[in-house]
N, C-alpha and C positions, 0 to 999 in steps of 0.2 A: 055605209059616213057618206058623208059626201065630202069631195074635194076640198071644200070653204073649212071643214071642222079637220079634216086632217091635216092641213094647211097653219090651222091653228094650234094647235095642238104641237104639231113642230116647230114656234113661234115660240109658245110660252116653256116649253123645255128648252129652248139658246138659251132667251131669257133668261131662265134660270141659273141655267150650267155662268152663264156671264155673270151672271149678278155675285154667284159664289167662286169663282174665281179672281177677281179683280181685286179685292184685296189682296188676297196672297200672291198674285203677281205684280203685283203694287208695290208691297212689301219688298220682294225682291230685284225690282229695275233701282228701290230708291236704295237699297244696301249695296247690289253689282255697282252704279253711279257713283256711291260717294266712296268708296271701296276701286276706284279705280281710280277717281283724283286721287287717293291718299299715295296710291300705288305711284301714280307720275309724281308727285311729289316729292315723296322718297326712293324712286326711278327703284324699286323692287315691283321684281315680273316673275311672282313667283303666282302659279295658276288652282294651286287648293288654297288660295290668300283669300283670292274671292270664292270660293266654292263652298271651304265649310260656313263660314258665317252668315251666306244666302240658304242653305237648308238650315242654321237651327233658326232661323229669324221666323223661315215659310212654316216652319215646324210650331213653336210658340203662338203666332199670329194665327195657323189652322187650329191651334187649343180654344185661345179664345174665343176664335168665331167660331166655334164647333154649336154651342146651344144655339146660336141664332139662323145655322146653314140646317140642323135636324130642325128648327120651327118651319124655315121658307121647304121645305125638300117634304115634311109631313102637310101643311098644308095644301101642297101643287099633289101629291098622291090622295089627300080625300077633296079638292075639288075634281080631278081625274076619275075619280074612282063614284063618284057623284053625277059625277057628266054620263056615264057610260050609259044607262038606259036611256035617254036622251039620243042617244048616238042610232042605234039600227030600227 
């Protein structure tokens, strides 16, 4: 395997990881921002108030995006397995 192939494999794995994690992290960031604004307005400073909704909405987002995520992972794995003979 050449260094260029190794770099391309690592690059595509990182891109896939980012593509799968950005929607979930975006939801967590948006919910955290909205709850922080609500806490600042109401002057309620409870740490669990922001933690529980974030976890629940991240779980819901993960479940909703699960078919799309599995499709991307399967396509990546198939491409990886099909490219193995050409690597050596």
